[in-house]
PDBQT receptor file of N, H, CA, C and O in Angstrom, charges set to zero:
ATOM      1  N   MET A   1     326.614 -71.239 -48.307  1.00  0.00    +0.000 N 
ATOM      2  CA  MET A   1     325.711 -70.904 -47.324  1.00  0.00    +0.000 C 
ATOM      3  C   MET A   1     325.892 -69.801 -46.047  1.00  0.00    +0.000 C 
ATOM      4  O   MET A   1     326.870 -69.204 -45.595  1.00  0.00    +0.000 OA
ATOM      5  N   SER A   2     325.002 -69.823 -45.831  1.00  0.00    +0.000 N 
ATOM      6  H   SER A   2     324.208 -70.308 -46.197  1.00  0.00    +0.000 HD
ATOM      7  CA  SER A   2     325.122 -69.090 -44.319  1.00  0.00    +0.000 C 
ATOM      8  C   SER A   2     325.410 -69.370 -43.399  1.00  0.00    +0.000 C 
ATOM      9  O   SER A   2     324.900 -70.480 -43.239  1.00  0.00    +0.000 OA
ATOM     10  N   GLN A   3     326.302 -68.944 -41.992  1.00  0.00    +0.000 N 
ATOM     11  H   GLN A   3     326.715 -68.042 -42.122  1.00  0.00    +0.000 HD
ATOM     12  CA  GLN A   3     326.737 -70.013 -41.083  1.00  0.00    +0.000 C 
ATOM     13  C   GLN A   3     325.351 -70.419 -40.436  1.00  0.00    +0.000 C 
ATOM     14  O   GLN A   3     325.219 -71.618 -40.189  1.00  0.00    +0.000 OA
ATOM     15  N   ALA A   4     324.309 -69.580 -40.133  1.00  0.00    +0.000 N 
ATOM     16  H   ALA A   4     324.416 -68.606 -40.334  1.00  0.00    +0.000 HD
ATOM     17  CA  ALA A   4     323.003 -70.133 -39.003  1.00  0.00    +0.000 C 
ATOM     18  C   ALA A   4     322.522 -71.356 -40.029  1.00  0.00    +0.000 C 
ATOM     19  O   ALA A   4     322.020 -72.381 -39.568  1.00  0.00    +0.000 OA
ATOM     20  N   VAL A   5     322.694 -71.184 -41.291  1.00  0.00    +0.000 N 
ATOM     21  H   VAL A   5     323.102 -70.351 -41.665  1.00  0.00    +0.000 HD
ATOM     22  CA  VAL A   5     321.977 -73.022 -41.907  1.00  0.00    +0.000 C 
ATOM     23  C   VAL A   5     322.267 -74.058 -41.808  1.00  0.00    +0.000 C 
ATOM     24  O   VAL A   5     321.638 -75.108 -41.668  1.00  0.00    +0.000 OA
ATOM     25  N   LEU A   6     323.628 -73.715 -41.905  1.00  0.00    +0.000 N 
ATOM     26  H   LEU A   6     324.138 -72.862 -42.018  1.00  0.00    +0.000 HD
ATOM     27  CA  LEU A   6     325.268 -74.854 -42.067  1.00  0.00    +0.000 C 
ATOM     28  C   LEU A   6     325.018 -74.511 -40.027  1.00  0.00    +0.000 C 
ATOM     29  O   LEU A   6     325.418 -75.667 -39.888  1.00  0.00    +0.000 OA
ATOM     30  N   GLU A   7     324.881 -74.258 -39.255  1.00  0.00    +0.000 N 
ATOM     31  H   GLU A   7     324.557 -73.319 -39.368  1.00  0.00    +0.000 HD
ATOM     32  CA  GLU A   7     324.312 -74.850 -38.016  1.00  0.00    +0.000 C 
ATOM     33  C   GLU A   7     323.637 -76.434 -37.960  1.00  0.00    +0.000 C 
ATOM     34  O   GLU A   7     323.825 -77.631 -37.743  1.00  0.00    +0.000 OA
ATOM     35  N   ARG A   8     322.286 -74.899 -38.516  1.00  0.00    +0.000 N 
ATOM     36  H   ARG A   8     322.133 -73.927 -38.692  1.00  0.00    +0.000 HD
ATOM     37  CA  ARG A   8     320.609 -75.501 -38.435  1.00  0.00    +0.000 C 
ATOM     38  C   ARG A   8     321.274 -77.058 -39.034  1.00  0.00    +0.000 C 
ATOM     39  O   ARG A   8     321.212 -78.150 -38.469  1.00  0.00    +0.000 OA
ATOM     40  N   ARG A   9     321.845 -76.757 -40.220  1.00  0.00    +0.000 N 
ATOM     41  H   ARG A   9     321.896 -75.870 -40.679  1.00  0.00    +0.000 HD
ATOM     42  CA  ARG A   9     321.799 -78.068 -41.045  1.00  0.00    +0.000 C 
ATOM     43  C   ARG A   9     322.401 -79.276 -39.565  1.00  0.00    +0.000 C 
ATOM     44  O   ARG A   9     321.786 -80.217 -39.065  1.00  0.00    +0.000 OA
ATOM     45  N   SER A  10     323.903 -78.690 -39.202  1.00  0.00    +0.000 N 
ATOM     46  H   SER A  10     324.403 -77.925 -39.608  1.00  0.00    +0.000 HD
ATOM     47  CA  SER A  10     324.939 -79.803 -38.560  1.00  0.00    +0.000 C 
ATOM     48  C   SER A  10     323.646 -80.691 -37.286  1.00  0.00    +0.000 C 
ATOM     49  O   SER A  10     323.626 -81.869 -36.928  1.00  0.00    +0.000 OA
ATOM     50  N   GLU A  11     322.527 -79.292 -36.816  1.00  0.00    +0.000 N 
ATOM     51  H   GLU A  11     322.544 -78.336 -37.107  1.00  0.00    +0.000 HD
ATOM     52  CA  GLU A  11     321.902 -80.158 -35.780  1.00  0.00    +0.000 C 
ATOM     53  C   GLU A  11     321.204 -81.176 -36.131  1.00  0.00    +0.000 C 
ATOM     54  O   GLU A  11     321.132 -82.331 -35.712  1.00  0.00    +0.000 OA
ATOM     55  N   MET A  12     320.530 -80.408 -37.231  1.00  0.00    +0.000 N 
ATOM     56  H   MET A  12     320.589 -79.470 -37.571  1.00  0.00    +0.000 HD
ATOM     57  CA  MET A  12     319.664 -81.867 -37.934  1.00  0.00    +0.000 C 
ATOM     58  C   MET A  12     320.589 -82.902 -38.111  1.00  0.00    +0.000 C 
ATOM     59  O   MET A  12     320.362 -83.974 -37.551  1.00  0.00    +0.000 OA
ATOM     60  N   LEU A  13     321.747 -82.742 -38.898  1.00  0.00    +0.000 N 
ATOM     61  H   LEU A  13     321.932 -81.870 -39.353  1.00  0.00    +0.000 HD
ATOM     62  CA  LEU A  13     322.096 -84.581 -39.186  1.00  0.00    +0.000 C 
ATOM     63  C   LEU A  13     322.663 -85.200 -38.017  1.00  0.00    +0.000 C 
ATOM     64  O   LEU A  13     322.955 -86.394 -37.940  1.00  0.00    +0.000 OA
ATOM     65  N   LYS A  14     322.855 -84.050 -36.806  1.00  0.00    +0.000 N 
ATOM     66  H   LYS A  14     322.618 -83.080 -36.868  1.00  0.00    +0.000 HD
ATOM     67  CA  LYS A  14     323.409 -85.312 -35.605  1.00  0.00    +0.000 C 
ATOM     68  C   LYS A  14     322.259 -85.693 -34.969  1.00  0.00    +0.000 C 
ATOM     69  O   LYS A  14     322.287 -86.867 -34.598  1.00  0.00    +0.000 OA
ATOM     70  N   LYS A  15     321.125 -85.009 -34.687  1.00  0.00    +0.000 N 
ATOM     71  H   LYS A  15     321.103 -84.056 -34.989  1.00  0.00    +0.000 HD
ATOM     72  CA  LYS A  15     320.109 -85.413 -34.473  1.00  0.00    +0.000 C 
ATOM     73  C   LYS A  15     319.771 -86.890 -35.073  1.00  0.00    +0.000 C 
ATOM     74  O   LYS A  15     319.697 -87.797 -34.245  1.00  0.00    +0.000 OA
ATOM     75  N   HIS A  16     319.600 -87.146 -36.189  1.00  0.00    +0.000 N 
ATOM     76  H   HIS A  16     319.660 -86.409 -36.862  1.00  0.00    +0.000 HD
ATOM     77  CA  HIS A  16     319.329 -87.798 -37.053  1.00  0.00    +0.000 C 
ATOM     78  C   HIS A  16     319.686 -88.979 -37.152  1.00  0.00    +0.000 C 
ATOM     79  O   HIS A  16     319.087 -90.013 -37.447  1.00  0.00    +0.000 OA
ATOM     80  N   ILE A  17     321.289 -88.613 -36.728  1.00  0.00    +0.000 N 
ATOM     81  H   ILE A  17     321.775 -87.772 -36.488  1.00  0.00    +0.000 HD
ATOM     82  CA  ILE A  17     322.360 -89.589 -36.666  1.00  0.00    +0.000 C 
ATOM     83  C   ILE A  17     322.325 -90.290 -34.857  1.00  0.00    +0.000 C 
ATOM     84  O   ILE A  17     322.777 -91.370 -34.477  1.00  0.00    +0.000 OA
ATOM     85  N   GLN A  18     321.733 -89.383 -34.169  1.00  0.00    +0.000 N 
ATOM     86  H   GLN A  18     321.365 -88.505 -34.477  1.00  0.00    +0.000 HD
ATOM     87  CA  GLN A  18     321.371 -90.132 -33.151  1.00  0.00    +0.000 C 
ATOM     88  C   GLN A  18     320.456 -90.621 -33.133  1.00  0.00    +0.000 C 
ATOM     89  O   GLN A  18     320.775 -91.780 -32.870  1.00  0.00    +0.000 OA
ATOM     90  N   GLN A  19     319.369 -90.585 -33.236  1.00  0.00    +0.000 N 
ATOM     91  H   GLN A  19     319.110 -89.642 -33.449  1.00  0.00    +0.000 HD
ATOM     92  CA  GLN A  19     318.516 -91.579 -33.177  1.00  0.00    +0.000 C 
ATOM     93  C   GLN A  19     318.733 -92.848 -34.171  1.00  0.00    +0.000 C 
ATOM     94  O   GLN A  19     317.772 -93.561 -33.880  1.00  0.00    +0.000 OA
ATOM     95  N   LEU A  20     319.305 -93.372 -34.961  1.00  0.00    +0.000 N 
ATOM     96  H   LEU A  20     320.085 -92.793 -35.197  1.00  0.00    +0.000 HD
ATOM     97  CA  LEU A  20     319.298 -93.583 -36.219  1.00  0.00    +0.000 C 
ATOM     98  C   LEU A  20     320.387 -94.919 -35.152  1.00  0.00    +0.000 C 
ATOM     99  O   LEU A  20     320.241 -96.142 -35.142  1.00  0.00    +0.000 OA
ATOM    100  N   LEU A  21     321.332 -94.138 -34.439  1.00  0.00    +0.000 N 
ATOM    101  H   LEU A  21     321.450 -93.145 -34.448  1.00  0.00    +0.000 HD
ATOM    102  CA  LEU A  21     322.478 -95.001 -33.851  1.00  0.00    +0.000 C 
ATOM    103  C   LEU A  21     321.837 -95.373 -32.501  1.00  0.00    +0.000 C 
ATOM    104  O   LEU A  21     322.148 -96.434 -31.960  1.00  0.00    +0.000 OA
ATOM    105  N   ILE A  22     321.335 -94.895 -32.186  1.00  0.00    +0.000 N 
ATOM    106  H   ILE A  22     321.083 -94.033 -32.625  1.00  0.00    +0.000 HD
ATOM    107  CA  ILE A  22     320.253 -95.342 -30.585  1.00  0.00    +0.000 C 
ATOM    108  C   ILE A  22     319.102 -96.520 -31.373  1.00  0.00    +0.000 C 
ATOM    109  O   ILE A  22     318.601 -97.221 -30.494  1.00  0.00    +0.000 OA
ATOM    110  N   ARG A  23     318.665 -96.830 -32.566  1.00  0.00    +0.000 N 
ATOM    111  H   ARG A  23     319.072 -96.261 -33.280  1.00  0.00    +0.000 HD
ATOM    112  CA  ARG A  23     317.738 -97.476 -32.992  1.00  0.00    +0.000 C 
ATOM    113  C   ARG A  23     318.485 -99.478 -33.379  1.00  0.00    +0.000 C 
ATOM    114  O   ARG A  23     318.189-100.670 -33.290  1.00  0.00    +0.000 OA
ATOM    115  N   ASP A  24     319.903 -98.221 -33.952  1.00  0.00    +0.000 N 
ATOM    116  H   ASP A  24     320.143 -97.253 -34.025  1.00  0.00    +0.000 HD
ATOM    117  CA  ASP A  24     320.744 -99.601 -33.837  1.00  0.00    +0.000 C 
ATOM    118  C   ASP A  24     320.983-100.718 -32.769  1.00  0.00    +0.000 C 
ATOM    119  O   ASP A  24     320.753-101.926 -32.827  1.00  0.00    +0.000 OA
ATOM    120  N   ASN A  25     321.429-100.069 -31.939  1.00  0.00    +0.000 N 
ATOM    121  H   ASN A  25     321.616 -99.088 -31.892  1.00  0.00    +0.000 HD
ATOM    122  CA  ASN A  25     321.918-100.052 -31.044  1.00  0.00    +0.000 C 
ATOM    123  C   ASN A  25     321.240-101.425 -30.395  1.00  0.00    +0.000 C 
ATOM    124  O   ASN A  25     321.737-102.546 -30.297  1.00  0.00    +0.000 OA
ATOM    125  N   GLN A  26     319.958-100.954 -29.996  1.00  0.00    +0.000 N 
ATOM    126  H   GLN A  26     319.554-100.043 -30.076  1.00  0.00    +0.000 HD
ATOM    127  CA  GLN A  26     319.018-101.439 -29.747  1.00  0.00    +0.000 C 
ATOM    128  C   GLN A  26     318.014-102.983 -30.489  1.00  0.00    +0.000 C 
ATOM    129  O   GLN A  26     317.606-104.114 -30.224  1.00  0.00    +0.000 OA
ATOM    130  N   HIS A  27     318.063-102.006 -31.468  1.00  0.00    +0.000 N 
ATOM    131  H   HIS A  27     318.394-101.088 -31.684  1.00  0.00    +0.000 HD
ATOM    132  CA  HIS A  27     317.229-103.562 -32.571  1.00  0.00    +0.000 C 
ATOM    133  C   HIS A  27     317.866-103.639 -33.879  1.00  0.00    +0.000 C 
ATOM    134  O   HIS A  27     317.040-104.270 -34.539  1.00  0.00    +0.000 OA
ATOM    135  N   GLY A  28     318.620-103.431 -34.464  1.00  0.00    +0.000 N 
ATOM    136  H   GLY A  28     319.290-102.919 -33.928  1.00  0.00    +0.000 HD
ATOM    137  CA  GLY A  28     319.471-103.427 -35.470  1.00  0.00    +0.000 C 
ATOM    138  C   GLY A  28     318.827-102.511 -36.432  1.00  0.00    +0.000 C 
ATOM    139  O   GLY A  28     317.758-101.982 -36.130  1.00  0.00    +0.000 OA
ATOM    140  N   ILE A  29     319.567-102.213 -37.911  1.00  0.00    +0.000 N 
ATOM    141  H   ILE A  29     320.436-102.643 -38.157  1.00  0.00    +0.000 HD
ATOM    142  CA  ILE A  29     319.160-101.667 -38.829  1.00  0.00    +0.000 C 
ATOM    143  C   ILE A  29     318.933-102.280 -40.030  1.00  0.00    +0.000 C 
ATOM    144  O   ILE A  29     319.021-103.502 -39.914  1.00  0.00    +0.000 OA
ATOM    145  N   SER A  30     318.704-101.954 -41.013  1.00  0.00    +0.000 N 
ATOM    146  H   SER A  30     318.633-100.961 -41.107  1.00  0.00    +0.000 HD
ATOM    147  CA  SER A  30     318.657-102.876 -42.589  1.00  0.00    +0.000 C 
ATOM    148  C   SER A  30     320.404-101.847 -42.929  1.00  0.00    +0.000 C 
ATOM    149  O   SER A  30     321.073-100.888 -42.544  1.00  0.00    +0.000 OA
ATOM    150  N   ARG A  31     320.342-103.135 -44.056  1.00  0.00    +0.000 N 
ATOM    151  H   ARG A  31     319.799-103.915 -44.369  1.00  0.00    +0.000 HD
ATOM    152  CA  ARG A  31     321.552-102.271 -45.211  1.00  0.00    +0.000 C 
ATOM    153  C   ARG A  31     321.302-101.339 -45.264  1.00  0.00    +0.000 C 
ATOM    154  O   ARG A  31     322.108-100.540 -44.786  1.00  0.00    +0.000 OA
ATOM    155  N   GLN A  32     319.645-100.641 -46.059  1.00  0.00    +0.000 N 
ATOM    156  H   GLN A  32     318.990-101.289 -46.448  1.00  0.00    +0.000 HD
ATOM    157  CA  GLN A  32     319.298 -99.177 -46.706  1.00  0.00    +0.000 C 
ATOM    158  C   GLN A  32     319.168 -98.497 -45.231  1.00  0.00    +0.000 C 
ATOM    159  O   GLN A  32     319.271 -97.278 -45.371  1.00  0.00    +0.000 OA
ATOM    160  N   GLN A  33     319.023 -98.770 -44.192  1.00  0.00    +0.000 N 
ATOM    161  H   GLN A  33     318.939 -99.760 -44.078  1.00  0.00    +0.000 HD
ATOM    162  CA  GLN A  33     319.501 -98.032 -43.004  1.00  0.00    +0.000 C 
ATOM    163  C   GLN A  33     320.591 -97.570 -42.912  1.00  0.00    +0.000 C 
ATOM    164  O   GLN A  33     320.813 -96.360 -42.972  1.00  0.00    +0.000 OA
ATOM    165  N   ASN A  34     321.345 -98.337 -42.772  1.00  0.00    +0.000 N 
ATOM    166  H   ASN A  34     321.165 -99.319 -42.724  1.00  0.00    +0.000 HD
ATOM    167  CA  ASN A  34     323.270 -98.483 -42.589  1.00  0.00    +0.000 C 
ATOM    168  C   ASN A  34     323.553 -97.131 -43.558  1.00  0.00    +0.000 C 
ATOM    169  O   ASN A  34     324.096 -96.050 -43.330  1.00  0.00    +0.000 OA
ATOM    170  N   MET A  35     322.938 -97.703 -44.718  1.00  0.00    +0.000 N 
ATOM    171  H   MET A  35     322.497 -98.581 -44.904  1.00  0.00    +0.000 HD
ATOM    172  CA  MET A  35     323.714 -96.701 -45.942  1.00  0.00    +0.000 C 
ATOM    173  C   MET A  35     323.414 -95.121 -45.851  1.00  0.00    +0.000 C 
ATOM    174  O   MET A  35     324.150 -94.221 -46.253  1.00  0.00    +0.000 OA
ATOM    175  N   PHE A  36     322.220 -95.004 -45.259  1.00  0.00    +0.000 N 
ATOM    176  H   PHE A  36     321.622 -95.736 -44.933  1.00  0.00    +0.000 HD
ATOM    177  CA  PHE A  36     321.398 -93.466 -45.639  1.00  0.00    +0.000 C 
ATOM    178  C   PHE A  36     322.317 -93.010 -43.846  1.00  0.00    +0.000 C 
ATOM    179  O   PHE A  36     322.733 -91.858 -43.725  1.00  0.00    +0.000 OA
ATOM    180  N   LEU A  37     322.505 -93.987 -42.696  1.00  0.00    +0.000 N 
ATOM    181  H   LEU A  37     322.167 -94.923 -42.794  1.00  0.00    +0.000 HD
ATOM    182  CA  LEU A  37     323.450 -93.695 -41.689  1.00  0.00    +0.000 C 
ATOM    183  C   LEU A  37     324.595 -92.743 -42.276  1.00  0.00    +0.000 C 
ATOM    184  O   LEU A  37     324.796 -91.548 -42.062  1.00  0.00    +0.000 OA
ATOM    185  N   GLN A  38     325.306 -93.692 -43.117  1.00  0.00    +0.000 N 
ATOM    186  H   GLN A  38     325.143 -94.663 -43.290  1.00  0.00    +0.000 HD
ATOM    187  CA  GLN A  38     326.693 -93.495 -43.420  1.00  0.00    +0.000 C 
ATOM    188  C   GLN A  38     326.940 -92.286 -44.491  1.00  0.00    +0.000 C 
ATOM    189  O   GLN A  38     327.955 -91.657 -44.791  1.00  0.00    +0.000 OA
ATOM    190  N   GLN A  39     325.501 -92.222 -44.972  1.00  0.00    +0.000 N 
ATOM    191  H   GLN A  39     324.676 -92.733 -44.729  1.00  0.00    +0.000 HD
ATOM    192  CA  GLN A  39     325.642 -90.766 -45.872  1.00  0.00    +0.000 C 
ATOM    193  C   GLN A  39     325.813 -89.592 -44.951  1.00  0.00    +0.000 C 
ATOM    194  O   GLN A  39     326.675 -88.719 -44.854  1.00  0.00    +0.000 OA
ATOM    195  N   MET A  40     324.582 -89.895 -44.238  1.00  0.00    +0.000 N 
ATOM    196  H   MET A  40     323.882 -90.604 -44.317  1.00  0.00    +0.000 HD
ATOM    197  CA  MET A  40     324.410 -88.739 -43.754  1.00  0.00    +0.000 C 
ATOM    198  C   MET A  40     325.646 -88.408 -42.339  1.00  0.00    +0.000 C 
ATOM    199  O   MET A  40     325.448 -87.593 -41.438  1.00  0.00    +0.000 OA
ATOM    200  N   ILE A  41     326.696 -89.149 -42.468  1.00  0.00    +0.000 N 
ATOM    201  H   ILE A  41     326.857 -89.811 -43.201  1.00  0.00    +0.000 HD
ATOM    202  CA  ILE A  41     327.777 -88.793 -41.351  1.00  0.00    +0.000 C 
ATOM    203  C   ILE A  41     328.869 -87.906 -42.417  1.00  0.00    +0.000 C 
ATOM    204  O   ILE A  41     329.693 -87.024 -42.171  1.00  0.00    +0.000 OA
ATOM    205  N   LYS A  42     328.455 -88.585 -43.701  1.00  0.00    +0.000 N 
ATOM    206  H   LYS A  42     327.786 -89.301 -43.900  1.00  0.00    +0.000 HD
ATOM    207  CA  LYS A  42     329.205 -87.633 -44.479  1.00  0.00    +0.000 C 
ATOM    208  C   LYS A  42     329.083 -86.183 -44.621  1.00  0.00    +0.000 C 
ATOM    209  O   LYS A  42     329.828 -85.209 -44.731  1.00  0.00    +0.000 OA
ATOM    210  N   GLU A  43     327.678 -86.477 -44.569  1.00  0.00    +0.000 N 
ATOM    211  H   GLU A  43     327.073 -87.268 -44.480  1.00  0.00    +0.000 HD
ATOM    212  CA  GLU A  43     327.667 -85.138 -44.974  1.00  0.00    +0.000 C 
ATOM    213  C   GLU A  43     327.650 -83.885 -43.476  1.00  0.00    +0.000 C 
ATOM    214  O   GLU A  43     327.369 -82.712 -43.720  1.00  0.00    +0.000 OA
ATOM    215  N   LEU A  44     327.914 -84.242 -42.292  1.00  0.00    +0.000 N 
ATOM    216  H   LEU A  44     328.143 -85.196 -42.094  1.00  0.00    +0.000 HD
ATOM    217  CA  LEU A  44     328.040 -83.619 -41.051  1.00  0.00    +0.000 C 
ATOM    218  C   LEU A  44     329.608 -83.329 -41.679  1.00  0.00    +0.000 C 
ATOM    219  O   LEU A  44     330.296 -82.316 -41.798  1.00  0.00    +0.000 OA
ATOM    220  N   HIS A  45     329.747 -84.415 -41.931  1.00  0.00    +0.000 N 
ATOM    221  H   HIS A  45     329.187 -85.238 -41.835  1.00  0.00    +0.000 HD
ATOM    222  CA  HIS A  45     331.549 -83.878 -41.973  1.00  0.00    +0.000 C 
ATOM    223  C   HIS A  45     331.934 -83.001 -43.039  1.00  0.00    +0.000 C 
ATOM    224  O   HIS A  45     332.911 -82.258 -43.134  1.00  0.00    +0.000 OA
ATOM    225  N   GLN A  46     330.739 -83.285 -44.028  1.00  0.00    +0.000 N 
ATOM    226  H   GLN A  46     329.946 -83.889 -43.951  1.00  0.00    +0.000 HD
ATOM    227  CA  GLN A  46     331.503 -82.144 -45.308  1.00  0.00    +0.000 C 
ATOM    228  C   GLN A  46     330.647 -80.684 -44.492  1.00  0.00    +0.000 C 
ATOM    229  O   GLN A  46     331.288 -79.633 -44.515  1.00  0.00    +0.000 OA
ATOM    230  N   THR A  47     329.303 -80.663 -43.834  1.00  0.00    +0.000 N 
ATOM    231  H   THR A  47     328.782 -81.516 -43.815  1.00  0.00    +0.000 HD
ATOM    232  CA  THR A  47     329.081 -79.597 -43.375  1.00  0.00    +0.000 C 
ATOM    233  C   THR A  47     330.330 -78.781 -42.184  1.00  0.00    +0.000 C 
ATOM    234  O   THR A  47     330.673 -77.599 -42.156  1.00  0.00    +0.000 OA
ATOM    235  N   SER A  48     330.721 -79.784 -41.416  1.00  0.00    +0.000 N 
ATOM    236  H   SER A  48     330.442 -80.744 -41.439  1.00  0.00    +0.000 HD
ATOM    237  CA  SER A  48     331.648 -79.271 -40.388  1.00  0.00    +0.000 C 
ATOM    238  C   SER A  48     332.925 -78.904 -40.744  1.00  0.00    +0.000 C 
ATOM    239  O   SER A  48     333.736 -78.222 -40.118  1.00  0.00    +0.000 OA
ATOM    240  N   HIS A  49     333.013 -79.438 -41.829  1.00  0.00    +0.000 N 
ATOM    241  H   HIS A  49     332.354 -79.992 -42.338  1.00  0.00    +0.000 HD
ATOM    242  CA  HIS A  49     333.922 -78.892 -42.771  1.00  0.00    +0.000 C 
ATOM    243  C   HIS A  49     333.871 -77.698 -43.295  1.00  0.00    +0.000 C 
ATOM    244  O   HIS A  49     334.962 -77.132 -43.352  1.00  0.00    +0.000 OA
ATOM    245  N   GLU A  50     332.919 -77.091 -43.719  1.00  0.00    +0.000 N 
ATOM    246  H   GLU A  50     332.032 -77.550 -43.673  1.00  0.00    +0.000 HD
ATOM    247  CA  GLU A  50     331.873 -75.544 -44.444  1.00  0.00    +0.000 C 
ATOM    248  C   GLU A  50     332.070 -74.268 -43.459  1.00  0.00    +0.000 C 
ATOM    249  O   GLU A  50     332.451 -73.116 -43.670  1.00  0.00    +0.000 OA
ATOM    250  N   LEU A  51     331.447 -75.297 -41.729  1.00  0.00    +0.000 N 
ATOM    251  H   LEU A  51     331.138 -76.232 -41.557  1.00  0.00    +0.000 HD
ATOM    252  CA  LEU A  51     331.422 -74.050 -40.982  1.00  0.00    +0.000 C 
ATOM    253  C   LEU A  51     332.447 -73.853 -40.704  1.00  0.00    +0.000 C 
ATOM    254  O   LEU A  51     332.673 -72.778 -40.148  1.00  0.00    +0.000 OA
ATOM    255  N   ASN A  52     333.668 -74.879 -40.979  1.00  0.00    +0.000 N 
ATOM    256  H   ASN A  52     333.484 -75.752 -41.430  1.00  0.00    +0.000 HD
ATOM    257  CA  ASN A  52     334.735 -74.221 -40.166  1.00  0.00    +0.000 C 
ATOM    258  C   ASN A  52     336.040 -73.810 -41.247  1.00  0.00    +0.000 C 
ATOM    259  O   ASN A  52     337.146 -73.330 -41.000  1.00  0.00    +0.000 OA
ATOM    260  N   GLY A  53     335.482 -74.166 -42.374  1.00  0.00    +0.000 N 
ATOM    261  H   GLY A  53     334.583 -74.557 -42.574  1.00  0.00    +0.000 HD
ATOM    262  CA  GLY A  53     336.039 -73.218 -43.422  1.00  0.00    +0.000 C 
ATOM    263  C   GLY A  53     335.060 -70.938 -43.537  1.00  0.00    +0.000 C 
ATOM    264  O   GLY A  53     335.451 -69.842 -43.939  1.00  0.00    +0.000 OA
ATOM    265  N   SER A  54     334.632 -71.125 -43.323  1.00  0.00    +0.000 N 
ATOM    266  H   SER A  54     334.314 -72.015 -42.997  1.00  0.00    +0.000 HD
ATOM    267  CA  SER A  54     333.621 -69.825 -42.560  1.00  0.00    +0.000 C 
ATOM    268  C   SER A  54     333.826 -69.072 -41.764  1.00  0.00    +0.000 C 
ATOM    269  O   SER A  54     333.180 -68.034 -41.619  1.00  0.00    +0.000 OA
ATOM    270  N   ARG A  55     334.847 -69.462 -41.017  1.00  0.00    +0.000 N 
ATOM    271  H   ARG A  55     335.371 -70.305 -41.135  1.00  0.00    +0.000 HD
ATOM    272  CA  ARG A  55     334.828 -69.025 -39.303  1.00  0.00    +0.000 C 
ATOM    273  C   ARG A  55     336.156 -67.698 -39.811  1.00  0.00    +0.000 C 
ATOM    274  O   ARG A  55     336.634 -66.946 -38.962  1.00  0.00    +0.000 OA
TER     275      ARG A  55
């Protein structure tokens, strides 16, 4: 993937993770949402790794 695509994907993942964390802190989240959050964190880590490798 190009660097621009990876950067955009990273931004989107960060935004979604932030929204879920805020929701979790305020009201709690379901088990399914927690699993989704963990998956997004893994994807963000992978995307960051790919970004650092392409620089």
